[in-house]
C-alpha positions in Angstrom: 180.7 98.6 100.3 181.8 95.1 99.5 181.7 93.5 96.0 180.4 90.1 95.0 179.2 88.3 91.8 175.5 89.1 92.1 173.7 92.3 93.0 173.7 93.1 96.7 170.9 94.1 99.0 170.8 97.8 99.9 168.0 98.6 102.4 166.2 101.9 102.9 164.1 102.6 105.9 160.4 103.4 105.6 159.8 107.2 105.4 158.0 107.0 108.8 159.1 104.6 111.6 158.5 103.8 115.2 162.1 103.2 116.2 161.4 100.7 118.9 159.2 98.6 116.6 161.5 99.0 113.6 164.8 98.0 115.3 164.0 94.3 115.9 162.7 94.1 112.3 166.0 95.5 111.1 168.0 93.2 113.3 166.1 90.1 112.1 166.8 91.0 108.4 170.5 91.7 109.0 170.7 88.4 110.8 169.1 86.6 107.9 170.8 88.0 104.7 173.9 89.8 103.7 173.2 93.6 103.4 175.7 96.1 101.9 174.2 99.3 103.2 171.3 100.8 105.2 169.9 104.2 104.2 168.0 106.4 106.6 165.2 107.6 104.4 162.9 109.3 106.8 160.6 112.1 105.4 161.1 114.3 108.4 163.5 117.3 108.4 163.6 117.4 112.2 167.2 117.0 113.1 166.6 115.8 116.6 164.3 113.0 115.2 166.8 112.2 112.5 169.7 112.2 114.9 168.0 109.8 117.3 167.3 107.4 114.4 170.8 107.8 113.2 172.4 107.0 116.5 170.2 104.0 117.2 170.3 102.5 113.7 174.0 103.1 113.4 174.7 101.0 116.5 172.7 98.1 115.0 174.3 98.4 111.5 177.9 98.6 112.8 177.3 95.6 115.0 176.5 93.7 111.9 179.3 95.4 110.0 176.9 97.1 107.6 177.4 100.7 106.3 174.8 103.3 107.1 174.1 106.5 105.1 171.4 109.2 105.3 169.3 110.9 102.7 170.6 114.4 101.9 171.6 115.5 105.4 175.3 115.2 104.8 176.1 117.7 107.6 174.8 115.2 110.1 177.1 112.4 108.9 180.2 113.1 111.0 178.3 114.2 114.1 176.4 110.9 114.2 179.2 108.5 113.1 177.5 107.6 109.8 179.3 106.3 106.8 178.0 108.7 104.2 175.1 110.3 102.4 172.6 109.5 99.6 171.9 112.7 97.7 168.4 112.9 96.2 169.0 115.7 93.7 171.3 114.2 91.2 174.7 115.9 90.9 173.8 119.2 92.4 175.4 118.8 95.9 178.0 116.2 95.1 181.0 118.5 95.3 179.8 120.2 98.5 179.2 116.8 100.2 182.5 115.3 99.1 184.4 118.4 100.2 182.9 118.3 103.7 182.9 114.5 104.2 186.3 113.7 102.6 187.4 110.9 100.3 186.6 108.0 102.5 182.9 108.7 103.0 180.2 107.1 100.9 178.6 109.7 98.6 175.8 108.3 96.4 173.4 110.1 94.1 169.8 109.4 92.9 169.5 110.4 89.3 166.0 109.2 88.4 166.4 107.9 84.8 168.8 110.5 83.5 172.0 109.2 81.8 173.3 112.8 81.7 172.8 113.5 85.4 174.3 110.1 86.3 177.4 110.7 84.2 177.8 114.2 85.6 177.6 112.9 89.2 180.0 110.0 88.3 182.6 112.5 86.9 182.6 114.6 90.0 183.1 111.9 92.5 180.1 109.8 93.6 180.7 106.2 94.8 177.5 105.0 93.2 174.5 106.2 91.0 171.0 105.2 91.8 168.3 105.0 89.1 164.6 104.5 89.6 161.8 103.8 89.9 162.0 100.5 88.1 158.3 99.8 88.5 155.1 101.5 89.8 155.7 103.6 92.9 154.8 107.0 94.3 157.1 109.7 95.4 160.3 108.7 93.8 161.8 111.2 91.4 159.3 112.5 88.9 157.7 109.1 88.5 159.3 108.4 85.1 160.8 104.9 85.1 164.3 103.7 84.7 164.3 101.0 82.1 166.2 97.7 82.0 168.0 99.1 79.0 169.4 102.0 81.1 170.9 99.6 83.6 172.3 97.5 80.9 173.9 100.5 79.1 175.4 101.8 82.4 176.9 98.5 83.4 178.5 98.1 80.0 179.8 101.7 79.6 180.4 103.2 83.1 182.6 101.8 85.9 180.8 103.6 88.8 178.5 101.1 90.5 174.8 101.4 89.8 171.8 100.9 92.1 168.2 100.1 91.1 165.3 101.1 93.3 161.6 101.7 93.4 158.6 99.5 92.6 160.5 96.3 92.3 158.5 93.1 91.8 159.8 89.7 90.9 159.6 90.3 87.2 161.3 93.7 87.2 163.9 92.5 89.6 164.8 89.6 87.3 165.0 92.0 84.4 167.7 94.2 86.0 169.6 91.9 88.4 172.4 91.1 86.0 173.1 94.7 85.2 173.2 96.3 88.7 175.6 96.3 91.6 173.0 96.9 94.3 169.2 96.8 94.7 167.5 99.1 97.1 164.6 97.4 98.9 162.3 99.3 101.3 158.5 98.6 101.3 159.2 95.4 99.4 160.7 94.0 102.6 159.3 96.1 105.4 155.7 95.7 104.4 155.9 91.9 104.3 154.4 89.9 107.2 157.9 88.4 107.8 160.6 90.9 106.6 163.4 88.5 107.2 161.7 85.7 105.2 160.9 88.1 102.4 164.5 89.3 102.3 165.7 85.7 101.9 163.3 85.2 99.0 164.4 88.4 97.2 168.0 87.4 97.7 167.3 84.1 96.0 166.0 86.1 92.9 169.2 88.2 93.0 171.3 85.1 93.1 169.4 83.7 90.1 167.9 80.9 92.2 
């Protein structure tokens, strides 16, 4: 994923989507703001449904030159031409995923708010660590928050890029933007009346506007 001076947008899909309705929303956002990566974050474990989403969203992402990864299902990455995987269970499957996918694939790891888990995953070869939730949200990790101090410490001490996600409002976003490499937006953008317009507004906060 490319580097720049301010934190980049990293999008996660909603957990449930109507593909035909979601695709034009995604295209409008990608046409409006620079995005580093898209994550397929569907709650289903049905591989046919995941594969259909992977194939259709991959084509859109690659048309916009945006990387696309999938939650946990790293055995689907090569089959569906994805760029990597986002592991939801800290460091547990990093070695297995890296061995299967090779050195060029993106392997990221969600570590809730654990420095120890993050450092372990970093040591065994992830491309980024994700901490969260930053604010109030349901269903992300055990619900305990990742503080601005955690991101500040990581950015000062660890070279592996760090991602913030979960429950981001304007205030929490401003508190962590200078200490993260990427910010994952999902409902913050998709639940807006105009997702592309909201993406532009959030980008302005990341840029310090």
